[in-house]
C-alpha positions as CSV (number, residue, x, y, z in Angstrom):
1,I,67.2,184.0,166.0
2,E,66.1,187.7,166.1
3,S,65.5,189.6,169.4
4,G,62.4,188.5,171.1
5,K,61.5,185.8,168.5
6,A,61.4,181.8,168.4
7,A,62.9,179.4,166.9
8,V,62.1,175.4,166.6
9,F,64.2,173.2,166.7
10,S,64.2,169.3,166.5
11,V,66.0,166.6,169.1
12,G,65.8,163.3,167.7
13,V,65.4,160.0,170.1
14,Q,66.4,156.9,169.9
15,N,65.5,154.1,172.9
16,F,68.8,151.9,172.2
17,G,67.8,149.5,175.8
18,E,67.2,145.9,175.5
19,E,64.0,145.7,177.2
20,T,61.3,144.3,175.9
21,T,58.7,146.7,177.0
22,S,58.6,150.5,176.1
23,S,60.3,153.6,178.1
24,T,59.6,156.8,179.2
25,F,61.5,159.8,177.9
26,R,61.3,163.1,179.0
27,I,63.5,166.4,177.8
28,D,64.8,169.5,179.7
29,K,67.5,171.7,179.6
30,K,70.1,173.3,181.7
31,T,71.0,176.8,181.4
32,S,72.9,179.5,183.8
33,G,73.6,182.7,183.6
34,A,72.1,185.1,180.6
35,S,70.8,181.6,179.3
36,D,68.7,182.0,182.2
37,S,66.6,185.2,180.6
38,L,65.4,182.3,177.4
39,E,61.7,180.5,177.4
40,F,61.5,177.1,176.4
41,T,58.7,175.2,174.9
42,L,59.4,171.6,175.8
43,P,57.8,168.5,174.9
44,D,56.3,166.5,177.5
45,P,57.2,163.0,178.4
46,F,56.7,160.3,176.0
47,S,57.4,156.7,175.9
48,L,59.6,154.5,173.0
49,E,59.7,151.1,172.4
50,P,63.1,149.5,172.0
51,G,64.8,150.5,168.8
52,E,62.3,153.0,167.9
53,K,63.4,156.9,167.6
54,K,61.2,160.0,167.3
55,G,62.1,163.7,166.5
56,L,60.7,166.2,168.7
57,P,60.0,169.9,168.5
58,I,61.6,172.0,171.4
59,E,60.5,175.8,170.8
60,I,63.6,178.9,172.1
61,R,62.4,182.4,172.4
62,L,65.1,184.8,172.5
63,P,64.5,187.8,175.4
64,K,63.0,191.1,173.6
65,G,66.0,194.0,173.8
66,A,68.7,190.8,173.7
67,P,72.0,192.7,171.4
68,P,73.0,191.7,168.6
69,G,76.0,188.7,168.7
70,K,75.0,187.9,171.8
71,S,75.1,183.8,172.5
72,Y,73.4,182.2,174.9
73,P,75.1,178.0,176.0
74,V,72.1,175.7,176.4
75,T,72.4,171.9,176.8
76,I,69.4,169.8,175.8
77,V,68.9,166.6,178.2
78,V,67.1,163.6,177.5
79,Y,66.3,161.5,180.6
80,K,65.0,158.0,180.3
81,G,63.2,157.7,183.9
82,S,65.3,159.4,186.1
83,E,68.1,159.1,184.5
84,E,70.0,161.3,182.2
85,Y,70.5,159.2,178.7
86,S,72.3,161.6,176.7
87,D,72.8,165.7,176.2
88,Q,73.5,167.6,173.6
89,A,75.6,171.4,173.9
90,I,73.8,174.1,171.9
91,I,74.6,177.6,171.1
92,I,72.1,179.6,170.5
93,S,73.0,183.6,169.0
94,V,71.2,186.6,168.4
95,K,71.1,187.7,164.5
96,E,73.2,190.5,163.6
97,E,71.2,193.1,162.2
């Protein structure tokens, strides 16, 4: 991603539960150090029926002035109710000129 710019990524979530009613999910992020300077636009909590799956957008914006080649580690976390359901570590890098 270019310094100061944003990119949209899709996160897929599937409800593998065996409940007979829908469950509420939410997407969050874990960052530390320099990654705390990233800006995120995350989707609102949502419900999925058992077996249902959905793709949701996450926007990540790099800070202005981020040096080319700099990398930012981020973990995208999905919660089902109040419990962690799954996570995925990603690395966001500043485009080199």
